[in-house]
VMD Tcl script that draws the C-alpha trace (Angstrom):
set ca {
  {-13.89 -10.81 25.44}
  {-11.16 -8.36 24.95}
  {-9.33 -7.48 28.39}
  {-9.81 -3.78 29.39}
  {-6.19 -3.11 29.23}
  {-6.15 -4.34 25.75}
  {-9.12 -2.07 24.78}
  {-7.15 0.92 26.17}
  {-3.98 -0.01 24.10}
  {-6.01 -0.33 20.97}
  {-7.89 2.93 21.73}
  {-4.68 4.73 22.18}
  {-3.33 3.15 18.98}
  {-6.66 4.31 17.15}
  {-6.02 7.84 18.23}
  {-2.26 7.98 17.36}
  {-3.29 6.63 13.91}
  {-5.32 9.55 13.13}
  {-2.79 11.97 14.52}
  {-0.04 10.35 12.17}
  {-2.23 10.62 9.20}
  {-3.39 14.25 9.98}
  {0.34 15.37 10.58}
  {1.28 13.85 7.02}
  {-1.66 15.33 5.24}
  {-1.03 18.76 6.73}
  {2.65 18.29 6.25}
  {2.16 17.61 2.44}
  {-0.24 20.65 2.04}
  {2.33 23.15 3.63}
  {5.57 21.63 2.65}
  {5.05 19.88 -0.76}
  {8.12 17.82 -1.50}
  {9.90 17.12 -4.77}
  {10.35 13.42 -5.77}
  {12.26 13.65 -8.95}
  {15.37 12.95 -7.19}
  {14.19 9.64 -6.04}
  {14.27 8.45 -9.64}
  {18.08 7.93 -9.54}
  {19.00 4.85 -8.02}
  {22.53 4.44 -6.49}
  {22.94 0.68 -6.52}
  {23.62 -1.18 -9.86}
  {20.81 -3.72 -10.56}
  {18.68 -2.54 -7.98}
  {14.79 -3.09 -8.86}
  {12.88 0.03 -9.53}
  {10.23 0.65 -6.98}
  {6.75 2.18 -7.77}
  {4.79 3.54 -4.83}
  {1.07 3.15 -4.65}
  {-0.71 5.14 -1.86}
  {-4.04 4.50 -0.30}
  {-7.31 6.22 -0.75}
  {-7.21 10.03 -0.17}
  {-3.41 9.62 0.17}
  {-0.83 11.21 -2.02}
  {2.68 9.65 -2.55}
  {3.93 12.05 0.26}
  {2.22 9.83 2.92}
  {4.69 7.16 1.67}
  {7.73 9.31 2.10}
  {9.31 7.33 4.94}
  {9.34 4.38 2.64}
  {10.45 6.17 -0.53}
  {13.57 7.69 1.53}
  {14.37 4.26 3.17}
  {14.27 2.38 -0.33}
  {16.27 5.18 -2.00}
  {18.93 5.17 0.59}
  {19.25 1.55 0.08}
  {19.96 2.22 -3.67}
  {16.62 1.61 -5.43}
  {14.91 4.13 -8.02}
  {11.83 5.04 -6.59}
  {8.84 5.88 -8.86}
  {5.91 8.18 -7.84}
  {2.68 8.33 -10.25}
  {1.38 11.89 -10.12}
  {-1.57 10.90 -12.23}
  {-3.21 8.96 -9.26}
  {-3.74 12.29 -7.41}
  {-5.41 11.53 -4.20}
  {-6.34 8.08 -5.33}
  {-10.08 8.70 -5.32}
  {-11.06 6.77 -8.53}
  {-12.08 3.12 -8.66}
  {-9.59 0.38 -8.43}
  {-9.75 -0.44 -12.24}
  {-9.43 3.17 -13.13}
  {-6.43 3.73 -11.12}
  {-4.98 0.47 -12.20}
  {-5.19 1.80 -15.81}
  {-3.37 5.10 -14.73}
  {-0.55 2.93 -13.13}
  {-0.45 0.65 -16.37}
  {-0.04 3.75 -18.49}
  {2.75 4.95 -16.22}
  {4.67 1.69 -16.51}
  {4.36 1.57 -20.30}
  {5.34 5.42 -20.91}
  {8.44 4.86 -18.71}
  {9.35 1.33 -19.93}
  {9.52 0.03 -16.58}
  {10.48 -3.70 -16.22}
  {10.98 -5.89 -13.13}
  {9.28 -3.49 -11.11}
  {8.50 -4.13 -7.28}
  {5.28 -2.46 -6.14}
  {5.11 -1.07 -2.61}
  {1.54 -0.22 -1.63}
  {-0.39 0.85 1.34}
  {-4.04 0.09 1.74}
  {-6.02 0.55 -1.49}
  {-2.87 0.75 -3.22}
  {-2.45 -2.99 -2.69}
  {-5.61 -3.62 -4.37}
  {-4.55 -1.52 -7.39}
  {-1.26 -3.33 -7.54}
  {-2.94 -6.81 -7.43}
  {-5.37 -5.62 -10.17}
  {-2.21 -4.55 -12.59}
  {-0.60 -7.83 -11.70}
  {-3.47 -9.93 -12.48}
  {-5.86 -8.21 -14.75}
  {-3.62 -5.91 -16.77}
  {-1.76 -6.45 -20.07}
  {1.05 -4.54 -18.46}
  {1.48 -7.52 -15.79}
  {4.53 -8.72 -17.30}
  {6.49 -5.44 -16.17}
  {5.80 -6.12 -12.53}
  {7.97 -8.70 -10.59}
  {6.15 -8.55 -7.16}
  {4.56 -6.43 -4.64}
  {4.73 -5.65 -0.90}
  {1.42 -4.22 0.26}
  {0.63 -2.81 3.77}
  {-2.51 -3.13 5.53}
  {-4.50 -3.72 2.34}
  {-8.15 -4.97 2.69}
  {-7.84 -7.75 0.25}
  {-10.99 -9.38 1.58}
  {-12.79 -5.81 2.24}
  {-13.58 -4.14 5.48}
  {-16.85 -4.51 7.42}
  {-16.78 -0.82 8.23}
  {-16.80 0.36 4.31}
  {-20.37 -0.57 3.89}
  {-21.45 2.30 6.29}
  {-19.11 4.96 4.78}
  {-20.87 8.03 3.25}
  {-18.38 8.29 0.37}
  {-18.25 5.99 -2.53}
  {-14.71 5.87 -2.70}
  {-14.53 4.01 0.60}
  {-17.74 1.90 0.12}
  {-15.75 0.12 -2.71}
  {-13.93 -1.65 0.17}
  {-17.05 -3.52 1.29}
  {-16.67 -7.32 1.30}
  {-19.52 -7.55 -1.04}
  {-18.39 -5.14 -3.57}
  {-18.39 -6.84 -7.17}
  {-15.06 -5.42 -8.23}
  {-13.41 -6.42 -5.00}
  {-14.83 -10.00 -5.22}
  {-13.79 -10.32 -8.62}
  {-10.31 -9.23 -7.87}
  {-10.40 -11.75 -4.61}
  {-11.42 -14.60 -6.84}
  {-8.44 -14.14 -9.13}
  {-5.33 -15.68 -7.30}
  {-3.09 -15.49 -10.26}
  {-0.67 -13.02 -8.68}
  {-0.93 -13.87 -5.04}
  {2.20 -15.75 -4.70}
  {4.26 -12.75 -5.78}
  {2.84 -10.76 -3.19}
  {4.09 -9.96 0.33}
  {1.04 -8.82 2.63}
  {2.31 -6.94 5.81}
  {-0.28 -6.16 8.38}
  {-0.76 -4.84 11.75}
  {-1.63 -7.04 14.76}
  {-4.49 -4.58 15.34}
  {-5.92 -2.46 12.27}
  {-9.05 -0.41 13.36}
  {-9.79 -0.02 9.40}
  {-9.60 -3.60 8.65}
  {-11.10 -5.65 11.47}
  {-10.64 -8.70 9.41}
  {-7.08 -8.38 8.70}
  {-5.03 -8.25 5.47}
  {-4.36 -11.95 5.00}
  {-4.14 -13.03 1.34}
  {-4.39 -16.88 0.55}
  {-1.28 -17.95 -1.52}
  {0.71 -14.80 -0.59}
  {3.55 -14.47 2.12}
  {1.59 -13.05 4.92}
  {3.44 -11.25 7.84}
  {1.80 -9.92 10.93}
  {3.84 -7.18 12.54}
  {3.70 -6.25 16.14}
  {2.47 -2.67 14.94}
  {-0.75 -1.22 15.60}
  {-2.85 1.19 13.47}
  {-3.51 1.51 9.73}
  {-1.65 4.60 9.00}
  {0.92 4.84 11.69}
  {2.97 1.79 10.78}
  {4.05 3.30 7.39}
  {6.72 5.09 9.55}
  {7.49 2.47 11.91}
  {11.23 1.26 11.97}
  {10.06 -2.19 12.18}
  {7.89 -2.05 9.01}
  {10.45 -0.20 7.27}
  {12.95 -2.54 7.78}
  {10.96 -5.37 6.65}
  {9.65 -3.58 3.43}
  {13.40 -2.94 2.68}
  {14.38 -6.75 3.13}
  {11.58 -8.00 0.97}
  {11.93 -5.33 -1.92}
  {15.69 -6.32 -2.03}
  {14.82 -10.02 -2.16}
  {16.77 -10.87 0.91}
  {13.97 -12.33 3.16}
}
mol new
graphics top color blue
foreach p $ca { graphics top sphere $p radius 0.5 }
foreach p [lrange $ca 0 end-1] q [lrange $ca 1 end] { graphics top cylinder $p $q radius 0.2 }
display resetview
């Protein structure tokens, strides 16, 4: 049984999580940011980074990560064709693969949040453009699905149900797992089963929430180290 104090901590984290995502959704709508300046890396040899947001998120939700990695010298790419990432994982993976091809990107490091990690793994394990991707750092990704997804009224969220055929097919394909770092919160209200991925580097951070950790300095520092290959 969870201690009442811990329940209060989790309840507070849940509320702050929704406030955080609401802030970024409103901010992105009222103050849309340009992203083309992120394409110019300042550190010779720094790997190109491709950002993949979660469902109903645009790239702007990942702006703290984009700014951190760009400041450390990486060219950072945003795929506008993903929109709000409402399509199926295979469909969104095709959009990403096409972007990699059109821009002739090689040695790519994917940094993804939530559903974005599923898209990244699909490209790495089931796409003919997989050779263009070196590795991925995924944040709070439901690699094994989420119990709550089966109750969602929206099809785009129900796709994360543990029994979803596409999700199961992806889970049974461990081809790229050894090139994935899965970062996840000690408490994630949207993924109660956690984001552990067999064969990957799994790191549980002392953050709480599904969305809010994206802007947490502890997560940003960890992402930066793994993207740079210094961890």
